[in-house]
Structure formats: C-alpha cells, structure tokens
N, C-alpha and C positions, 0 to 999 in steps of 0.2 A: 753381751746375750739375746738371743734374740727373745723377741715378744711372747711369744708363746713355744710354750716347752713340747714338746712330742709327747704326746699319752700314747703312742704306740705300745710301749715297754710293759708299763701300765695295764695297757687296757687286755693285753693277750692272755695274765693268767685271771682275770676276773673272766674270761670270756666263760673259761672253762667252769666256773661254777654256776653258770646260767643251768639250770634244768633242760635236761634235751622232749622231756615231756612238753616241752612250752612248746616247740618246734614238731608234735607230731598232728600228723594229716591224719585227717576222719577220711576212709573211703568209702563208698557204698558196691560191695559186694551183690551183683544179681545171682541168684541159684535155679536155674530151673529147676520144672520137675521132675524132668531124665537125670539130674543128680544124688545119683545114693547115698554120697558122701554125710549128704545132711538131708534128704527129704528121706524119709522109711513111710509107704504105703501097706497098712497092717493086709498080710491075707493077698497083695496083689496079683500073685503067683498061685492062688489055689485057682481051685476046680470044683466048680465054677467061681473067677476071683472077685473079690468085692472091688477091686479098684478096673475100672480099661484106661492104660497109657494107648495116650491114639499120638498119631501121628498121619505123614504124610503119606507116608511109606506102610502102615500101619493104621486105617482107619478098622473104625466100631461100625459094622453095621446095626448090629443088633442097639446101638446106643438110643437112646428119645432127643438127644441135643447133638445138634448138628451144625453146628459154629463152623463160619469162615475161617479157615485155615490159617490166611495168608495173614490177619491183625491180631494173633494168638503167637504170646512170646517165645520165639525159635521154633514155632507151630505144632509146638507139641503141651500139652495139658493130658489128667490125669480126672477120669468120669467117676464117681462114687453113686451109692444111692444108699437108702437107710441101711444103718448101720457099720459102714463105714468108716474107720476110724483112720487116724497117722498122725506123724508127726516132724520135727523139722528141730535137729541139735547144730547149736554154733555156737561161735565162742562170739560177742559182741556188746556195742554200747543203746543199739537199738534192731527192732526186725517189724518186718513189713509184709503180708502174706497178697496174696494179688489172686484174682482168678477172675471168672465170668459170668456175671448177672445172667440171668435168666427169668421169664415171667412165667411163675408160676414154680421158685422152685424149694427146696427142702431149706433147714431150719439147722443150720451150722451151728455146734458150741463149742469153743476154744476154752484152753485149761494153759496157762504160766507156768512153769517151774512149778505145777502141783496145787498151784496156792490162787491164783488170780483166773477168772473164768469172768466170759462175756459173750454173746453169739452176735451170729451175722443172717441176719435175714432182707432178702431184699423184697422189698410191694410195690417196683412199677409196675410199669406195663408194657416198656421194650421188651423186643425179645429178645438180644444177645443185649449187653456192659461189655466191654473189655476194660481190660485195667481194673477190675473195680476193688477197691480196698477189701478185704473182709477183714485182719485183726491188724493189730500195730497198740508197740511198747517201745520207751522211749528209757534211756537214767541210767541202762542195764551196768552191772557190774562188767568189767575189763577181765580180762583171762580167766575166766569161767567156765562154765558151762553153761548152756541154758538152752529147756528143752519148750517150742509148743506141740502141744497137741491138739487135737478135732475128732470130733464127732458127728458124725451126719445122722440128724433126724428130722421126723416125716414135721410136714409143716403144719398149723391151721388148718391150710388152702390145701391139703394133701399132697404135698407141693414134697420131691422124692431123690431130688439130682441138686447134684454140688460139684459144680469143673474148677478144680485148679490149677495155676496155672503155673507160679512164678513165687519167689520171697527173695527180699532184699535186704541185707545185713551190713549194720553200719559197723565198722571195723577198726583199728589205726593204721595205718598202708603197711606197716612190717609184720601186721602180722594177718595180713590177707595171705591165705595159701598160692600158694605157687601152681604152675602147670602140672610140677610132677604129684601132687598131692592131691586135685584135679583133675579127675578126667575128662578131655575138654570134648562130652557125646555128645557138641549141642547144649551143654546143663550150665556148667556154673561158668561166669566172667565176669573179668571186671571190667562191668563198662560204666560210665554213668546217664546210659540210654534212659534209667526212670529213678533218677539220684533222686532222695529229695532235699528239699531244702536244709530242713534241722542242720542234715549232716554237715551242708557246703558251708551253712555259718559259723558253727560247730570250727574245720577248719580255716573260716576265715577269721576271727576273733580269736584263734590261738595263736595267729602268726601274728597277726596285730601286736595283741600283748606281748609276743615277746619282742620286734622293734618297736614299742615305746621301751622295755628294761632295755635297751642297748643302745638307744639316744639319752636315758636317765643318765648310761654311766659316760656314754661323753662329753655330756650337757657337766657334769660336775667336775671332770678329770682336763677340759678346756679353761672352765672356768677359774681353778687351784690356781691352773697356768700361768694364767691375765694378771689372779691375786701375787701370785710369787715373783713377775717380773715387777709388777709396777710394786710390790717392795722393795724389788732389785734397785729400779731407777729410782727413787727416791733416797735410799739409801748411799746413794753416789754423784747426788746431788748439790754443789756446795750453799753451804750455809746463811745467810744473813742474818744481818745483825742491826738494828734500828737503834743508832747512838745518841743519847740526847745528852747538850751539854749541862754543864754539872749547877747546882743552884747556887752557887753565889760568882760564877763566871757569866751566868747568863745575865739579861735584863730585859724590861718587857719586852721587847720587842726581839728576843732572839739572839741581839748581835754583844759585841765587843764592848762597851764605855769607853772612852775615850775624850782626852780632855785635853787643853792647851793653856798654855800660864804662856801669858805676856808679863812681861814687868819690864817696866819707865823706871828710872832713876834717874836724879840731878843731884848735882851738886852746888849750891851757891856759892863756892868760893870761887867757881867754873866759868868759863863765859856762856855764853848767853850757845854760840854754835856748838856748844858738847854737850847740851842739855837731852839733844836727842840721841837715844839709844843707839849706840854706834856699833858694831860689828865686831864680838873680839872672840878671839878665840885662847881661849885657857889653857896654861899647861896641862901638861895630864898629870895628875893629883892618884899615888897608888889610892887615899884612903875611899878615891870613887871609884875606883875597880871595886871595892865590896860592895858595893849599892846594886840593886838587882835592874839586868843589863836594858829593859824596854821597862816604856810606863804603861803599855797597853795590856800588859800581860798582868796586870796586878789590882787585886782586887780597890773596895774605894778610899777604907779608912788607912788602907799600908796603899797606898797609890798618895794620898794625902802627907803623909807622914814621909813619903818617898820626895816630895817637893818641899816642901820645908827643909828639910834635912840639907836637901840641896841647894839649893837658897841660902842658909847659912851659912855652907862652903865658899858659895859663889862674894856673897859679900866679906866675910875675911879673904881675899884672896883678894876682893879689891882695896880695898884698907889697907893689904902690905903694899900695893903695886901706886899709891894713888900721888897725883906728883908732888912736888915741893911745894908750900904753902908763893903766893907773888912776891914778893920786897922791892918796892919800887926803887932807882938806885939814887943815890943822894942828889948826883949831879941834875937828878929829874929834879 
C-alpha cells in the first residue's frame, strides 16, 4: 500500500464548491471625459454651450484657462463655468473623479446617488495641477447603477472655472464593458495607467484568500491519507507478547530450581571394598514409568515426594537382590 493516498479524486469535487467570487479580479476602468456612455455634461450642445469640449483638434479660443494639452489624459477635457452641471453613471464598487486644478478656481459641489454631498476647491497658488482628485467614494454595491452629479459654483474669491478630465471606476473584471459596448473615441479604456492602490489591494487579498482555502483542503486530505496509511501499517504489523514464567515454576533468580540427590549406602555384612557406591543399572520397572519424566520440571514439594518414592523403590529392589550371607565352610 502506498504511504499516501492520492487526494485528486476527492479534491476535484471540493474544488467546485469554492465560490467563484473569491477569484474575482478587480479592475480599474479609466473613462475619459469624451465617453458619453458614462459622462453627461448637461447643455454641452446648447448655444451658447455651458461646457466647452476641448481637444487638440478643437481648441477653445474664448476659454480663460489654457493648460498644456500634452499633460492631460487623452489630451481632452471639459471646461465649465458657473451653473455648468454634469453627471457620471456607472456600476462598480468605487469611483474617482479627476480634473485640472488652477489658481483661483470655482467651487465644485458633488452629490453621490442624490444623498451624499461634498465639494472641491483648490486654494493653492500653482497655475495648473494635473490629475487632481476632485471626488472619490468606495465600498459601493456591485451590480447596481450609481450616479455622481456635480455643479460649478462661484467661489468666495470669485473663481468661476472648473476643468474635468477623466474618471476611474473600480469594477469586477467580468463586469468591465467590452469594446463594442463602449465606443473607443479616445475615451474609456481598460488601463492601469491611473489605477489606485485600493483596487489592486482588493484583488490581491481576494487571490490570497482563494489560495489559502485551496491549501487548507489539500492539507486536510494529505493528513487524512497519512493517518489511514499509518493505521493500515499498524494492522499488518505482527504483535509481540511478553511472556512471564508462572509463579509456581519461577524462583527468585527467574530460573528453574534443580537439585541433585547423592545417596550413599553400605551394608556392614559386606566387605569394605563394597561400601562405596557402585554404579548400578536397575532393571526397567513398570511402576517407575508412571512417575514424572524429569525432576527439574516439578515444583518443590512434588519433587521431594518424587525423590522419596524413587528412593523407596530403589531400596526395595536392593533388598530383593541382596547376595546370600557369607557362611564359612566347615573345613576352614
């Protein structure tokens, strides 16, 4: 049996249970001011217009603000004055409005979904500040339309001009409009040129969460495989037993007790030369065959009884085979 079970068969069904939203990638969609799918500059076509749509091929000679075109996103922008209004409609989780700050500007009021209000006013001294953040909001609900509206008001320093450049909308990658849905007029482009750290961090966190979940599932499956393999190996391993001698058969040294019986005997009626213990070969006796085969396999009391019985039998045999008493001849 392999030490690790292959987890692929179990892992594949679990992979389909992981929510696909974990792997959703957030994308920053940059929308230029010329994209009418998102932007609506109210009364831009009126006569006179409330907004001047400016590009390299269509400059604004009467506009008081003349920034360097090369520093502006896609080299296009909208120039508004007091009373000019507009809106941006989108679906996404965040939005960032960018424009061009200038010395002595107007005060721009913003409204998000007709509820949240804020304003932007530049009080610096630089003539132009490009990529200036006018308005932003995050943590919006996905899949629903949101609208940012604004209107240009005169500032306390009598500033009357507001310059709008582009917007950045944070959307899920699958929700980003295709090229057929958003006309490419130097307008909306899916680019990270002006991507913000918040959207990128969200995508990274979502990807890390998905990897951690997958790693946890693989770890559990591998751990379960190791445990099962260890159980199988333990089941096939031969068992060992520690056998101890019985209490009756063991002595304090743990060895069987063995004794030797030395029997010496003599008969006063026999010559002195016969008083030593001869080597006697005894005939086989049926009664002796019923005794235990060896002395060393018996316990203390049983062994002593056995030796006494054996000695009695030997004495009985010897008495039966004693030589006749010595009788001196009459001639002597």
